[in-house]
N, C-alpha and C positions, 0 to 999 in steps of 0.2 A: 348799244352793246348789251349783250345778254349776260346776266349774272350767272356764275357757275352754280350748279345745283348740287354737286357732290365733290368731295375731296378725294384725292388719290389714296387708294387703300391697297393693302397687300392681300394675299390670298386668305389670310386668317381673319380679315375684317378689321385689322388695326390700322390706324393712320400711320403713314410713313413719316419719319422724322428726319430732317436734314442733319447730317452729322456736322457738328461744329466743335471747335476747340475752345472751350470756355475757361480752362484753367492752365496754369503753368507759364513758364518763361517764353515758350515758343509762341503762345498766343499774343504776348506783348511784342515780340520781335517781328512777327508776321502780320501785324494788325494794319488795317487801313482806316480805322476809326480816328477821326480828327482829334478827339479829346485825348485818347491814349498817345497819339503822335506828339501832341503838345506837351504832355507830361514827360515823354521820353526826351524831347528836345530840352526841356528845362532841367531834367536830371543830368543829362550829359553836359550841359553848360556848367552846372554847379560842380560836376566831377572834374572837368578841365580847369575850372577856376581854383579848386582845391589843390590840384597837382601843381599848377603854376604858382600858387601861394607858397607851397612847401619849397619849391625850387628857388623862388625869390628869397625866401628866408635863409636857405642854405648859402646862396650867393652873398647875401649881406653878412652872414657870419664869417664867411671866408675873407671878406674885405674889411672886417672890423679892425684887425690888427695886421701889421706887416708880418711876413713870413709865416702866415697861417698855412697849415697843411691839412685842412679839413677835407678839401677836394683836391685830388691830384691833378696835375696838368694833363694827364693822359685821358681824362674822362671827357 
């Protein structure tokens, strides 16, 4: 295999740079990097655990005493 002797250059002699999204939420949402995907997975697991904990606490408050009206039957 032959080694490349020159890089792709534009007409002005500058090296062409591949456009990348390096900042922002969109770069996290559209990533294929396994480290970022793992962090997103862990963060979403903790988020769902927090929501479930709050809902479980509300249900336990409802069942603590008879005739509690903390949560209506329509919800």
